[in-house]
C-alpha positions, 0 to 999 in steps of 0.5 A: 368682744365684738366677732369684725367683718373680713371688710370691717377689719382691712377698714380698721385696720386701713386707719392705724396705718394710716394714723400719723398720715392724719393725724399730719394732715389734721396739723396743715388744716390746723395752718392753714386755719391759723394762717385765716385767723382773724382774730387772738382769741381764735388764734389761741383755739388753734394753738390749744388744737395744735398742742393735743395734736402734736401730743397724739402725735407723739414729737419730742417735748422739746421740739412740740415747746420751740413750736408752741413758744414761737406760736408760728405757723412757717416752724409748724408748717416747716415741722409737718412737712419735715414730719411728712418727708420721714412717715413709711410708704407702702 
């Protein structure tokens, strides 16, 4: 394995430390896109991306199923707000 400089190691460490926050931020962006989507086709594509993002966050399967079943940007936004408040702070 390649040796990394201390600077690169710090960047890698910070990325993994902030990975959940970055994933939640991406979900927030998807909520905005869902509100702005004008066609059902676009909304379908966005909900597929939401499903992948939720899988990466390792959210409880029943909750993921509920969110995807409802397909409500409001429900997703409320859950993101809750998850964001539970993120560990430094």
